[in-house]
C-alpha positions as CSV (number, residue, x, y, z in Angstrom):
1,M,10.1,15.4,-4.7
2,K,6.7,14.7,-3.7
3,L,6.0,11.2,-2.0
4,T,2.8,9.8,-0.6
5,I,3.0,7.0,2.0
6,Y,0.1,4.8,2.7
7,H,0.8,4.5,6.4
8,N,-0.3,2.3,9.3
9,P,1.2,3.7,12.4
10,N,0.8,0.5,14.3
11,C,3.1,-1.2,12.0
12,S,6.9,-1.1,12.6
13,K,7.9,-1.3,9.0
14,S,5.5,1.6,8.2
15,R,6.9,3.7,11.1
16,N,10.6,2.9,9.9
17,T,9.8,3.6,6.4
18,L,8.2,7.1,7.3
19,S,11.3,7.9,9.5
20,L,13.6,6.9,6.6
21,I,11.7,9.3,4.2
22,K,12.0,12.1,6.7
23,E,15.7,11.4,7.1
24,Q,16.1,12.2,3.4
25,G,14.6,15.6,4.2
26,I,11.4,14.8,2.4
27,E,8.0,15.6,4.2
28,P,5.6,13.0,2.5
29,Q,1.9,13.3,2.3
30,V,0.8,10.6,4.8
31,I,-2.4,8.8,4.2
32,L,-3.8,7.0,7.1
33,Y,-5.5,4.3,4.9
34,L,-7.2,2.6,7.8
35,K,-8.9,5.9,8.8
36,N,-9.3,7.4,5.3
37,I,-10.5,4.3,3.4
38,L,-9.3,3.9,-0.1
39,S,-11.5,3.4,-3.0
40,A,-11.2,0.5,-5.4
41,E,-10.0,3.1,-7.9
42,D,-7.3,4.2,-5.5
43,I,-6.3,0.6,-5.0
44,L,-6.1,0.0,-8.7
45,N,-3.9,3.2,-9.2
46,I,-1.6,2.0,-6.4
47,S,-1.4,-1.4,-8.1
48,K,-0.4,0.2,-11.4
49,S,2.2,2.4,-9.7
50,L,3.7,-0.7,-8.1
51,N,3.6,-2.5,-11.5
52,T,1.9,-5.5,-10.0
53,P,-1.5,-7.1,-9.8
54,V,-3.8,-6.3,-7.0
55,K,-3.6,-9.8,-5.7
56,N,0.1,-9.0,-4.8
57,I,-0.8,-6.2,-2.5
58,I,-3.0,-8.3,-0.3
59,R,-1.6,-9.6,3.0
60,K,-2.4,-13.3,2.5
61,N,-0.9,-14.5,5.8
62,E,-3.5,-12.6,7.9
63,E,-6.2,-14.4,9.7
64,D,-8.9,-12.2,8.2
65,Y,-7.6,-13.2,4.8
66,L,-7.5,-16.9,5.5
67,E,-11.0,-16.8,7.0
68,A,-12.6,-14.5,4.5
69,T,-15.7,-15.9,2.9
70,D,-16.4,-13.1,0.6
71,L,-13.0,-13.2,-1.3
72,P,-13.6,-13.1,-5.1
73,V,-12.7,-16.3,-6.7
74,T,-11.2,-14.4,-9.7
75,E,-8.0,-12.7,-9.9
76,K,-9.3,-9.9,-11.8
77,D,-7.9,-6.5,-10.5
78,D,-11.3,-4.7,-10.7
79,E,-13.0,-7.2,-8.4
80,L,-10.1,-7.7,-6.0
81,S,-9.8,-3.9,-5.7
82,I,-13.3,-3.6,-4.6
83,W,-12.8,-6.4,-2.1
84,L,-9.6,-4.9,-0.8
85,A,-11.3,-1.4,-0.4
86,K,-13.7,-3.3,1.9
87,N,-10.9,-4.9,3.8
88,S,-8.2,-2.2,3.8
89,K,-6.3,-3.7,6.8
90,L,-5.3,-6.6,4.4
91,M,-3.4,-4.1,2.1
92,Q,0.4,-4.5,2.2
93,R,2.1,-1.7,4.1
94,P,3.5,0.7,3.8
95,I,3.3,1.6,0.2
96,V,5.1,4.8,-0.9
97,V,4.5,6.5,-4.2
98,N,6.7,8.9,-5.9
99,N,4.3,11.4,-7.3
100,S,7.0,12.9,-9.5
101,N,7.7,9.7,-11.6
102,G,4.7,7.5,-10.8
103,K,6.8,4.7,-9.4
104,A,5.9,2.9,-5.9
105,I,7.4,0.4,-3.6
106,I,6.1,-1.7,-0.7
107,G,8.3,-0.7,2.3
108,R,9.3,-4.1,3.3
109,P,12.2,-3.7,4.0
110,P,12.0,0.1,4.6
111,E,15.2,0.4,2.3
112,N,13.1,-0.3,-0.7
113,L,12.4,3.4,-0.6
114,F,15.7,4.1,-2.4
115,E,14.4,2.3,-5.6
116,I,12.0,5.2,-6.2
117,L,14.0,8.2,-5.1
């Protein structure tokens, strides 16, 4: 089984999800999305794997989101994905994609992982 985790090592939920993956004997592809910035297309693909609109993978309680002056007024995925690519620290974390079946979860709580295994 091939998994990809969009990981922020400073986030406890992300660290716990990565540990849980490894406990299952799986060595995932780890993408440090704050260092390796995702493209708008990457974000759209993640959104499709999660089966949710881009607006649902934005961390809306963060100060940077609440103070954003460049947030698109539309809820169109293509426009929001461009904005989120420029503001990647506001993406929900962690996100784990099962590359074998195309399904994905947000690892909050980390046990959501079992939904895609």
